[in-house]
C-alpha positions as CSV (number, residue, x, y, z in Angstrom):
1,M,10.7,-36.7,-39.4
2,R,12.6,-33.6,-40.6
3,R,9.4,-31.9,-41.4
4,I,8.0,-32.5,-37.9
5,G,11.2,-31.3,-36.3
6,F,11.0,-28.1,-38.4
7,V,7.4,-27.5,-37.5
8,F,8.1,-28.1,-33.9
9,T,11.1,-25.8,-33.9
10,A,9.1,-23.1,-35.7
11,A,6.3,-23.4,-33.2
12,V,8.6,-23.2,-30.2
13,F,10.3,-20.1,-31.7
14,G,6.9,-18.6,-32.6
15,L,5.6,-19.2,-29.1
16,G,8.8,-17.8,-27.6
17,A,8.5,-14.6,-29.7
18,V,4.9,-14.2,-28.5
19,L,5.8,-14.7,-24.9
20,I,8.7,-12.3,-25.1
21,G,6.5,-9.7,-26.8
22,Q,3.9,-10.1,-24.0
23,A,6.6,-9.8,-21.3
24,Q,8.0,-6.7,-22.8
25,S,4.5,-5.1,-23.1
26,V,3.7,-6.0,-19.5
27,G,7.1,-4.8,-18.2
28,Q,6.7,-1.5,-20.1
29,S,3.1,-0.9,-19.1
30,V,3.7,0.3,-15.5
31,K,7.2,1.7,-14.9
32,I,9.0,1.0,-11.6
33,T,9.3,4.7,-11.0
34,A,5.5,5.0,-10.8
35,L,5.4,2.2,-8.2
36,E,8.2,3.9,-6.3
37,A,6.2,7.1,-6.4
38,F,3.3,5.3,-4.8
39,A,5.5,4.3,-1.9
40,Q,6.9,7.8,-1.6
41,R,3.5,9.4,-1.6
42,F,2.5,7.1,1.4
43,Q,5.7,7.9,3.3
44,G,5.3,11.6,2.6
45,K,1.7,11.7,3.7
46,L,2.6,10.0,7.0
47,D,5.6,12.3,7.5
48,Q,3.2,15.3,7.4
49,T,1.4,14.2,10.5
50,P,1.6,17.0,13.1
51,G,2.7,16.5,16.7
52,P,5.5,15.0,18.6
53,F,4.3,11.4,18.3
54,G,4.0,11.0,14.6
55,F,3.5,7.8,12.6
56,Q,6.5,5.7,11.9
57,V,6.9,3.8,8.7
58,L,9.0,0.8,9.9
59,S,9.1,-1.0,6.6
60,T,7.7,-0.3,3.2
61,A,7.7,-3.2,0.8
62,P,8.2,-2.1,-2.8
63,A,4.9,-1.5,-4.6
64,I,4.2,-4.0,-7.3
65,Y,2.0,-4.1,-10.4
66,V,0.1,-7.3,-11.0
67,Q,-1.5,-7.4,-14.4
68,G,-5.2,-7.9,-14.2
69,V,-5.2,-6.8,-10.5
70,G,-3.5,-3.4,-10.3
71,A,-0.9,-1.6,-8.2
72,V,-0.3,-3.0,-4.7
73,L,1.7,-1.5,-1.7
74,S,2.1,-2.9,1.7
75,S,3.8,-1.4,4.8
76,V,4.5,-1.8,8.5
77,V,3.6,1.2,10.5
78,S,3.6,2.2,14.2
79,L,0.7,4.4,15.1
80,S,2.8,6.4,17.6
81,Y,6.4,6.4,18.7
82,L,7.0,4.7,22.0
83,D,10.4,4.1,23.6
84,Q,11.4,0.5,24.1
85,P,11.9,-0.6,27.7
86,S,15.5,-0.2,28.7
87,P,17.7,-0.6,31.7
88,F,18.5,3.1,31.3
89,R,15.0,4.4,31.8
90,E,12.4,3.8,34.4
91,P,9.6,1.4,33.6
92,F,6.5,2.9,32.1
93,T,3.9,4.0,34.5
94,P,0.3,2.8,34.0
95,K,-0.6,6.4,33.2
96,E,2.1,6.6,30.5
97,L,0.9,3.3,29.0
98,A,-2.7,4.4,29.0
99,A,-1.7,7.7,27.3
100,A,0.3,5.8,24.6
101,R,-2.6,3.5,24.0
102,Q,-5.1,6.3,23.7
103,R,-2.8,8.1,21.2
104,K,-2.9,4.9,19.1
105,V,-6.6,4.6,19.3
106,D,-7.0,8.3,18.2
107,R,-4.6,7.8,15.3
108,V,-6.4,4.9,13.6
109,P,-9.0,7.2,11.9
110,L,-6.2,9.6,10.8
111,L,-4.2,6.7,9.3
112,E,-7.2,5.5,7.5
113,Q,-7.9,9.0,6.1
114,N,-4.2,9.3,5.0
115,M,-4.5,5.9,3.3
116,R,-7.6,6.9,1.3
117,E,-6.0,10.2,0.2
118,V,-2.8,8.4,-1.0
119,M,-4.9,5.9,-3.0
120,A,-6.8,8.8,-4.7
121,E,-3.6,10.7,-5.3
122,T,-2.0,7.6,-6.8
123,A,-5.0,6.9,-9.0
124,A,-4.8,10.5,-10.4
125,A,-1.0,10.6,-10.8
126,G,0.1,10.7,-14.4
127,D,2.8,8.1,-13.8
128,I,0.2,5.5,-13.0
129,D,-1.8,6.1,-16.3
130,P,-0.8,2.7,-17.7
131,V,-2.8,0.9,-15.0
132,P,-6.2,0.2,-16.7
133,P,-9.2,2.0,-15.2
134,N,-10.9,-1.3,-14.1
135,E,-7.8,-2.5,-12.2
136,R,-7.3,-1.6,-8.5
137,I,-5.1,0.5,-6.3
138,V,-4.4,-1.5,-3.1
139,L,-2.8,-0.3,0.1
140,G,-2.2,-2.6,3.0
141,V,-0.8,-1.6,6.4
142,T,0.3,-4.0,9.2
143,L,0.4,-2.2,12.5
144,F,3.3,-2.7,14.9
145,Y,2.7,-3.2,18.6
146,F,5.2,-4.3,21.3
147,K,4.2,-7.6,22.8
148,W,3.7,-6.0,26.2
149,E,1.4,-3.3,24.8
150,D,-2.4,-3.5,25.3
151,S,-3.5,-3.6,21.7
152,S,-7.0,-5.0,22.4
153,G,-9.6,-3.4,20.2
154,L,-6.9,-2.0,17.8
155,P,-6.6,-3.4,14.3
156,R,-3.5,-5.5,13.3
157,Q,-3.9,-4.8,9.6
158,I,-5.9,-2.3,7.5
159,I,-6.3,-3.2,3.8
160,M,-7.9,-0.8,1.4
161,S,-8.7,-1.5,-2.3
162,A,-10.6,0.3,-5.0
163,E,-10.9,0.4,-8.8
164,K,-8.8,3.2,-10.2
165,Q,-11.7,4.6,-12.2
166,K,-13.9,4.8,-9.0
167,L,-11.2,6.6,-7.2
168,L,-10.8,9.1,-10.0
169,Q,-14.5,9.7,-10.2
170,A,-14.8,10.2,-6.4
171,R,-12.0,12.6,-6.5
172,R,-13.5,14.6,-9.4
173,T,-17.0,14.7,-7.8
174,K,-15.6,15.3,-4.3
175,V,-17.5,12.2,-3.0
176,D,-16.3,10.7,0.3
177,L,-13.5,8.3,-0.6
178,A,-14.7,5.8,2.0
179,T,-17.8,5.2,-0.1
180,V,-15.8,3.8,-3.1
181,I,-12.9,2.0,-1.2
182,Q,-13.3,-1.4,0.2
183,E,-11.8,-1.5,3.6
184,Q,-10.9,-4.5,5.8
185,K,-9.5,-4.5,9.3
186,L,-8.1,-7.6,10.8
């Protein structure tokens, strides 16, 4: 019985050492600073949008690294600033609401282009080198609308995903990024 207990204990300690070794290698593969830089690149890109009605990043979830999948970032974005109704301001006129809606319609392609560029910049960033070439860079955006807004025909979410190596190759050869990125609008 002692021998079985010794073998079992040795096996448990051996398995524990292997699991700890794997956890350390996974944890050290992609540093949290690289994931934070992904989020900062996205915020910075949207902050560069010209005009008085820029994009608003309402919430950025921390980017995460999933081994076997890649680097993933999600965010909540408003396509254009719009004041909330208030007792201190007159209600929006139909003309103001139509102009705000048109701004949002016009900004969807700009947001998509910004997302593609951030994905390519992230793939090329030295801090993301530990992400294997066959894993993905994923960027998902949930778009914010007030309940009273007319959001018909506008996406609720835009999700983009591409293999890191394909993003790097497209960037190097100056191929349109939309050809290598899988895009989904919900």
